C-alpha positions as CSV (number, residue, x, y, z in Angstrom):
1,M,33.0,8.1,83.2
2,E,31.9,6.1,86.2
3,K,32.6,2.4,86.3
4,N,29.5,0.3,87.0
5,N,28.9,-3.3,87.9
6,P,25.4,-4.2,86.5
7,F,24.7,-6.6,89.3
8,E,25.6,-4.1,92.0
9,I,23.2,-1.7,90.3
10,A,20.5,-4.4,90.3
11,Q,21.1,-5.0,94.0
12,K,21.1,-1.3,94.8
13,Q,17.7,-0.9,93.0
14,L,16.4,-3.8,95.1
15,Y,17.6,-2.4,98.3
16,T,15.9,1.0,97.5
17,C,12.7,-0.8,96.7
18,A,12.9,-2.8,100.0
19,K,13.0,0.4,101.9
20,V,10.0,1.8,100.1
21,L,8.0,-1.4,100.8
22,N,9.5,-1.9,104.3
23,L,10.5,-5.5,103.5
24,E,11.9,-7.8,106.2
25,D,15.6,-8.5,106.2
26,D,15.1,-12.3,105.5
27,V,13.0,-11.5,102.4
28,V,15.8,-9.1,101.1
29,R,18.4,-11.8,101.7
30,M,16.4,-14.2,99.7
31,L,16.1,-11.8,96.8
32,E,19.5,-10.2,96.7
33,N,21.3,-13.2,94.9
34,P,20.5,-15.8,92.3
35,M,19.0,-19.1,93.4
36,Q,21.1,-21.1,90.9
37,Q,24.2,-20.3,88.9
38,V,25.8,-22.6,86.3
39,Q,29.2,-21.9,84.7
40,V,30.4,-24.2,81.9
41,S,33.5,-24.6,79.7
42,I,32.4,-25.2,76.2
43,P,34.8,-27.0,73.8
44,V,34.3,-26.2,70.1
45,K,36.1,-27.7,67.1
46,M,37.2,-24.7,65.0
47,D,37.4,-24.7,61.2
48,N,41.2,-24.9,61.3
49,G,41.1,-28.1,63.3
50,T,42.0,-26.6,66.7
51,T,39.7,-26.8,69.7
52,K,38.8,-23.6,71.4
53,V,37.2,-23.5,74.9
54,F,34.5,-20.8,75.6
55,Q,33.1,-19.9,78.9
56,G,29.3,-19.9,79.3
57,F,26.7,-19.2,82.0
58,R,23.1,-20.0,82.8
59,I,21.5,-18.4,85.9
60,I,18.1,-18.8,87.5
61,Y,17.5,-15.7,89.7
62,N,14.1,-16.6,91.1
63,N,11.5,-19.0,90.0
64,V,8.7,-18.6,92.6
65,L,6.2,-17.6,90.0
66,G,7.0,-20.3,87.4
67,P,9.7,-21.6,85.1
68,A,12.6,-19.2,84.6
69,K,12.7,-17.2,81.4
70,G,15.5,-15.2,79.9
71,G,17.7,-14.8,76.8
72,I,21.2,-16.0,75.9
73,R,23.8,-13.4,75.0
74,F,26.8,-14.1,72.8
75,H,29.1,-11.2,73.6
76,P,32.9,-10.7,73.9
77,E,32.6,-8.7,77.1
78,E,30.0,-10.9,78.8
79,T,30.6,-11.4,82.5
80,I,28.8,-13.4,85.1
81,D,27.8,-10.2,86.9
82,T,26.1,-9.0,83.7
83,V,24.2,-12.3,83.5
84,R,23.2,-12.1,87.2
85,A,21.9,-8.5,86.7
86,L,19.9,-9.5,83.6
87,A,18.4,-12.5,85.4
88,A,17.3,-10.3,88.2
89,W,15.7,-7.8,85.8
90,M,14.0,-10.7,84.1
91,T,12.5,-11.8,87.4
92,W,11.0,-8.3,88.0
93,K,10.0,-8.0,84.3
94,C,8.0,-11.2,84.3
95,A,6.4,-10.3,87.6
96,L,5.6,-6.8,86.4
97,L,3.8,-8.1,83.3
98,D,1.9,-10.6,85.5
99,V,3.1,-13.7,83.5
100,P,3.6,-17.0,85.4
101,L,7.4,-17.1,84.9
102,G,10.5,-16.5,86.9
103,G,13.8,-14.8,85.8
104,G,16.8,-16.4,84.2
105,K,19.6,-15.5,81.8
106,G,22.5,-17.0,79.9
107,G,25.6,-16.0,78.0
108,I,28.7,-17.1,76.3
109,I,31.9,-15.0,76.1
110,C,32.6,-14.9,72.4
111,N,32.7,-12.6,69.4
112,T,30.2,-13.9,66.8
113,K,31.8,-11.7,64.1
114,E,34.9,-13.9,64.3
115,L,33.1,-17.2,63.9
116,S,32.0,-18.9,60.7
117,E,28.5,-20.2,60.5
118,G,29.7,-23.7,61.2
119,E,31.6,-22.6,64.3
120,L,28.6,-20.7,65.5
121,E,26.4,-23.8,65.1
122,R,28.9,-26.0,66.9
123,L,29.2,-23.5,69.7
124,S,25.4,-23.2,70.1
125,R,24.9,-27.0,70.2
126,S,27.9,-27.5,72.5
127,Y,26.4,-24.9,75.0
128,I,23.2,-27.0,75.1
129,D,25.3,-30.1,75.6
130,C,26.7,-28.5,78.7
131,V,23.5,-27.0,80.2
132,W,20.7,-29.1,79.0
133,Q,20.1,-30.8,82.3
134,F,19.5,-27.3,83.9
135,I,16.9,-26.1,81.4
136,G,13.6,-27.4,80.0
137,P,10.0,-26.3,79.2
138,D,9.0,-26.6,82.8
139,V,12.3,-25.5,84.3
140,D,14.1,-22.7,82.4
141,V,13.3,-21.5,78.9
142,P,16.0,-19.5,77.1
143,A,15.4,-17.1,74.2
144,P,17.5,-14.8,71.8
145,D,19.3,-11.8,73.1
146,V,22.3,-9.8,72.0
147,Y,24.0,-11.4,69.0
148,T,21.8,-14.5,69.1
149,T,19.2,-15.2,66.5
150,P,16.1,-17.4,65.6
151,Q,18.5,-19.7,63.7
152,I,20.7,-20.2,66.8
153,M,17.5,-20.9,68.8
154,A,16.6,-23.6,66.3
155,W,20.0,-25.3,66.6
156,M,19.7,-25.2,70.4
157,M,16.2,-26.6,70.3
158,D,17.2,-29.3,68.0
159,E,20.2,-30.3,70.1
160,Y,18.0,-30.4,73.3
161,S,15.4,-32.5,71.4
162,K,18.1,-35.0,70.4
163,L,19.4,-35.3,74.0
164,S,15.9,-35.7,75.4
165,G,14.8,-38.2,72.8
166,K,11.8,-36.3,71.5
167,N,10.8,-33.0,69.9
168,Q,10.9,-30.2,72.5
169,F,9.9,-27.1,70.7
170,G,9.0,-25.5,74.0
171,V,12.5,-25.5,75.4
172,L,13.4,-22.2,73.8
173,T,11.4,-19.2,72.4
174,G,12.3,-16.8,69.6
175,K,12.4,-19.7,67.2
176,P,11.7,-19.6,63.4
177,L,8.0,-19.9,62.6
178,N,8.4,-23.3,60.9
179,V,9.7,-24.9,64.1
180,G,7.3,-23.6,66.7
181,G,8.0,-19.9,66.6
182,S,5.3,-17.2,67.2
183,A,4.0,-14.7,64.7
184,G,4.7,-11.2,65.9
185,R,7.8,-12.2,68.0
186,G,10.4,-10.5,65.8
187,D,9.4,-7.0,66.5
188,A,7.7,-7.7,69.9
189,T,10.2,-5.9,72.0
190,A,10.0,-2.7,70.0
191,M,6.2,-3.0,69.6
192,G,5.8,-3.4,73.4
193,G,7.9,-0.3,73.8
194,M,5.7,1.6,71.4
195,Y,2.6,0.8,73.4
196,T,4.3,2.3,76.6
197,I,5.5,5.3,74.7
198,R,1.9,5.9,73.4
199,E,0.6,5.8,77.0
200,A,3.5,8.0,78.3
201,A,2.7,10.6,75.6
202,K,-0.9,10.8,76.9
203,E,0.4,11.3,80.4
204,V,2.8,14.2,79.5
205,G,0.4,15.7,76.9
206,M,2.6,15.0,73.8
207,D,1.3,14.8,70.2
208,L,3.3,11.9,68.8
209,S,2.6,12.8,65.2
210,K,4.7,16.0,65.8
211,A,7.3,14.3,68.0
212,K,11.0,14.2,67.2
213,I,12.8,11.0,68.3
214,A,16.5,10.0,68.6
215,I,17.4,6.3,69.0
216,Q,20.7,5.1,70.6
217,G,21.2,1.5,69.4
218,F,20.2,0.3,65.9
219,G,20.1,-3.5,66.4
220,N,16.9,-5.6,66.4
221,A,15.0,-3.5,68.9
222,G,16.3,-0.1,67.8
223,S,15.7,-0.6,64.1
224,F,12.2,-1.9,64.6
225,A,11.5,1.0,67.0
226,A,12.6,3.5,64.3
227,K,10.3,1.9,61.7
228,L,7.3,1.6,64.1
229,S,7.7,5.2,65.4
230,Q,7.0,6.4,61.9
231,E,4.4,3.8,61.0
232,L,2.3,3.9,64.1
233,F,2.6,7.5,65.2
234,G,3.9,9.5,62.2
235,A,6.8,10.6,64.4
236,T,10.0,12.0,63.0
237,V,13.2,10.0,63.7
238,V,16.0,12.5,63.5
239,A,19.0,10.4,64.8
240,V,20.1,6.8,65.2
241,S,23.3,5.2,66.3
242,D,25.2,1.9,66.5
243,S,28.4,0.8,68.2
244,K,30.5,2.9,65.7
245,G,28.6,6.1,66.1
246,G,25.4,8.0,65.1
247,V,23.8,9.8,62.2
248,Y,21.6,12.9,62.3
249,N,19.3,14.8,60.1
250,P,17.1,17.5,61.8
251,D,14.4,17.1,59.1
252,G,14.2,13.3,59.7
253,L,16.0,10.2,58.5
254,D,14.9,7.9,55.7
255,I,14.9,4.7,57.9
256,A,14.7,2.4,54.9
257,E,17.8,4.1,53.4
258,V,19.7,3.9,56.8
259,L,18.8,0.2,57.1
260,K,20.0,-0.5,53.6
261,H,23.2,1.4,54.3
262,K,23.8,-0.5,57.5
263,K,23.3,-3.9,55.8
264,E,25.8,-2.9,53.1
265,T,28.5,-1.3,55.3
266,K,27.8,-2.9,58.8
267,S,27.2,0.6,60.3
268,V,24.8,3.5,60.0
269,I,27.8,5.9,59.7
270,N,27.9,7.9,56.5
271,A,24.3,7.0,55.5
272,P,23.0,9.3,52.7
273,N,21.8,12.8,53.7
274,T,23.1,12.6,57.3
275,E,25.8,14.1,59.4
276,T,27.9,12.0,61.8
277,I,27.5,12.4,65.5
278,T,28.7,10.4,68.6
279,N,26.6,8.0,70.6
280,T,26.7,10.5,73.5
281,Q,25.5,13.3,71.2
282,V,22.5,11.2,70.2
283,L,21.3,11.2,73.8
284,E,21.8,14.9,74.2
285,L,19.9,16.1,71.1
286,D,17.0,18.6,71.6
287,V,14.2,16.0,70.8
288,D,10.9,15.0,72.4
289,I,11.8,11.3,73.0
290,I,15.0,9.4,73.5
291,I,14.8,5.6,72.9
292,A,17.8,4.0,74.6
293,A,18.2,0.7,72.8
294,A,21.9,0.0,73.2
295,L,23.7,-1.7,76.1
296,E,24.0,-1.1,79.9
297,N,25.3,2.1,81.5
298,A,24.7,4.4,78.5
299,I,23.2,7.2,80.7
300,T,25.3,8.0,83.8
301,K,25.8,10.9,86.2
302,D,28.2,12.4,83.6
303,N,25.6,12.9,80.9
304,A,22.2,12.6,82.5
305,G,22.0,16.3,83.1
306,N,22.4,17.0,79.4
307,I,19.3,15.1,78.3
308,K,16.7,17.4,77.0
309,A,14.0,15.0,75.9
310,T,10.6,14.9,77.7
311,I,10.4,11.1,77.6
312,L,13.2,8.5,77.9
313,A,12.1,5.1,76.8
314,E,14.6,2.4,77.9
315,L,14.3,-0.3,75.2
316,A,17.7,-1.7,76.4
317,N,18.4,-3.5,79.7
318,G,20.0,-1.3,82.3
319,P,20.9,1.8,80.2
320,T,20.6,4.2,83.2
321,T,22.6,4.1,86.4
322,P,21.0,4.8,89.8
323,E,22.9,8.2,90.0
324,A,21.6,9.2,86.6
325,D,18.1,8.1,87.5
326,E,17.9,10.6,90.3
327,I,19.1,13.4,88.0
328,L,16.5,12.5,85.4
329,Y,13.8,12.4,88.1
330,K,14.8,15.9,89.4
331,N,14.8,17.3,85.9
332,G,11.3,16.1,85.3
333,I,12.1,13.6,82.5
334,H,9.4,10.9,82.2
335,V,11.4,7.6,82.2
336,I,9.8,4.4,81.0
337,P,12.0,2.0,82.8
338,D,13.7,-0.9,81.1
339,F,11.9,-3.8,82.6
340,L,8.6,-2.2,81.6
341,C,9.5,-0.6,78.3
342,N,11.3,-3.7,76.8
343,A,9.0,-6.3,78.3
344,G,7.3,-6.9,75.0
345,G,9.9,-9.5,74.1
346,V,9.4,-11.7,77.1
347,T,5.7,-11.3,77.0
348,A,5.6,-12.5,73.4
349,S,8.0,-15.3,74.4
350,Y,5.4,-16.3,77.0
351,F,2.8,-16.3,74.3
352,E,5.1,-18.6,72.2
353,M,5.4,-21.0,75.2
354,V,1.6,-21.1,75.5
355,Q,1.2,-21.8,71.8
356,N,3.9,-24.5,71.9
357,T,2.1,-26.2,74.9
358,Y,-1.3,-26.5,73.2
359,M,0.0,-26.7,69.6
360,Y,-2.3,-24.0,68.3
361,Y,-0.8,-20.9,66.8
362,W,-2.1,-17.3,66.8
363,T,-2.0,-14.7,64.1
364,A,0.3,-11.7,64.4
365,E,-2.8,-9.5,65.0
366,E,-3.8,-11.7,67.9
367,V,-0.3,-11.5,69.4
368,Y,-0.2,-7.7,69.1
369,A,-3.7,-7.3,70.6
370,R,-2.7,-9.4,73.7
371,L,0.6,-7.6,73.9
372,D,-1.0,-4.2,73.8
373,Q,-3.4,-5.3,76.7
374,K,-0.5,-6.5,78.8
375,M,1.8,-3.6,78.2
376,T,-0.9,-0.9,78.7
377,K,-2.0,-2.5,82.0
378,A,1.5,-2.7,83.3
379,Y,2.4,0.9,82.3
380,H,-0.6,2.3,84.3
381,E,0.2,0.1,87.3
382,V,3.7,1.5,87.3
383,L,2.5,5.0,86.9
384,Y,0.0,4.6,89.8
385,A,2.7,3.1,92.0
386,S,5.2,5.9,91.3
387,K,2.7,8.5,92.2
388,N,1.3,6.6,95.2
389,H,4.8,6.1,96.7
390,N,6.2,9.4,95.4
391,V,9.1,7.7,93.7
392,T,10.6,7.4,90.2
393,M,8.9,5.3,87.5
394,R,11.6,2.7,87.9
395,M,11.0,2.4,91.6
396,G,7.3,2.3,90.9
397,A,7.9,-0.7,88.6
398,Y,10.0,-2.3,91.3
399,T,7.4,-2.0,93.9
400,V,4.8,-3.7,91.7
401,A,7.1,-6.5,90.6
402,V,8.8,-7.2,94.0
403,T,5.5,-7.2,95.8
404,R,4.2,-9.9,93.5
405,V,7.4,-12.0,94.0
406,V,7.4,-11.6,97.7
407,D,3.7,-12.4,98.1
408,A,4.3,-15.6,96.2
409,M,7.3,-16.5,98.3
410,K,5.3,-16.0,101.5
411,T,2.3,-18.0,100.1
412,R,4.7,-20.9,99.2
413,G,6.4,-20.7,102.6
414,W,9.8,-19.8,101.3
415,V,10.2,-16.9,103.8
């Protein structure tokens, strides 16, 4: 398998877009690296009385359009280059969805499965102690991401509020409803992805009620995607997978049963009425739609040629390498690129920021209606750009997003 640095991939995608748009060199220089990077050492008192020091990051990639926005990951293999790449993709994602936000991202190198709840709370609060002067409702607004939860956001919001001397519900999004969260936020990433899949199916002439779907990744986004695929479209989900492997049933999975099994055993493996397959095999099944909802670099030049699906929906960030992208494009696979497909999360987070600001909260139905409008508009702008420039859907998304960022930089006199 090829080794891939996520930030080098993000830069490579930018450089390709710059050629399509004929961007000036000074503009590219301004966009190729983050504007601000903070790395912190986070001391945490462990349950056994020792103090462990964790490494954490918070990066603002570009904030020309508004305050930075982006999640915080707790992951044992977190790297600053992963955070840089995710902050870059957040910049393009916010611009693509036409929300007045920039791109940021954060992370801590840790394994949440090895931490008690008390240790997790102390780590979360200590992180805010280290970065609170670099974030804020008008500066940089974090959110949940891999292995972070609404409860962790509540602890972080509370710590920031204590440090600033007043309630600051708007400093983070993805919070529980009783402390300034938004209805419809929990499944917003998957719901936004469903709206783009619906539009893509129209484009390729697919009847979603007869579609077979395989999902790589069965965390928050992937599990909601499985449920929503059935509820909204009547599609058949034949395979899902998590970090330990996948399960398959050609006649369709009982998603409620798989969710129950995962809750009890911590994995989908050996769920009732399924056969075990690998994560790679999930991607290579003869299905209509693949939903990539795991981590980066799942689809590479080594396996892209084996994908048989008509639509590849990237619910994860950076699941496809540039080399794989070209293979998929040549093979006629309709890719819904990550920073379009999974933009439902940040769009609903933006809605949460709006609600926090004027202290009036919407119903879930109102959130979904606004989300549908945003996602549908963005999908068709990307589709038009890809056809207009004769490029991949990903590059179509880049041309729309980068143009908006560059125009704002020129208007403000940055370049």
